[in-house]
C-alpha positions, 0 to 999 in steps of 0.5 A: 487821828490817835497818837498812838496811829501818829507814832505807829506811821512815823518812828520818831527817828523818821520824824526827827530825820523830816524836821531837820531836814526841814530846819537845814533848808530853812538855815541855808536860805540865802537871805539870812547870809546876802542880806542879814550880814550871817557869816558865811563860814562853818561857824556861821552856817552852824549858827543858822541851823543851831538857830532853827534847830532851837525854834523847834525843840523850844516848841517840842519842849511845851509838851514835853512828857509826849515830846521828849522821845523826838527831842533827843532824835532830832538832837542826835539826827543833828550832831550825828550830820555835823559828825559826818559833814566835819569828816568830810571836810576833812577834820581828823578822827582824833579831832572830830569828837572834840569839835563836835563836843565844843559844838554841842556845847555851843548849843547848849549855851545857844538855848538857854540863851534863846529862852532867857531872851523870849522869856523876857529879855529883849536886850540880852536876845539881841546881845546873845544873837548879835554874839552867837550868830555874828561873833567878832564881826560888827553886826548891824543894828537893824541886821540884829533887830530883824533876827530878834523879830524873827526869832520871836515870830518863828517861835509864836508860830510854831506855838500854834502848830499842833504837837502832832504835825511835829510828831509827825515830822513836819514842821514849816517857817515863815521866810526870812526877815529883811533888815529894812522892813520896819522903820527905826526905833520900832521893835526889839533891841531898843536901848532903854534909859 
């Protein structure tokens, strides 16, 4: 099927909405909050949406010349939803714009930190996840390791997904991680001497 046919069948906006719905569905998995200790707060929920949106945008970036429009639409859909949710939660009209702008700035920071961590720096990825996802909470080291492994696993899995699938608004994620699924000392987040 030609790429032009895919664009005719599903506009970028429709595809972005479908991608975003899947991002939110995965981000709301109870395992992240119950077993991995992600704070079940507005900020914690934002962090999980940001993490999964990052994964999709990270994949789209590989073929930016074809996917730039979809990436921008996904970003727009995400922050339109943030705006709508803040209004529903009672944030005043004057405060919504500032809060959405702050969330967008935070999201750009997450993108930079997670890109750097995936590129090379495992300890940096763990620090970024601990700082962003858990914030002031003292995260369990096993949970942070599980989240780092999950982020790498999902980035690799999405890397194998044909771009045509994403352009059509189809994406899937694997199951949330389990903090005790590895023996101590395995995987990411190890201190190096």
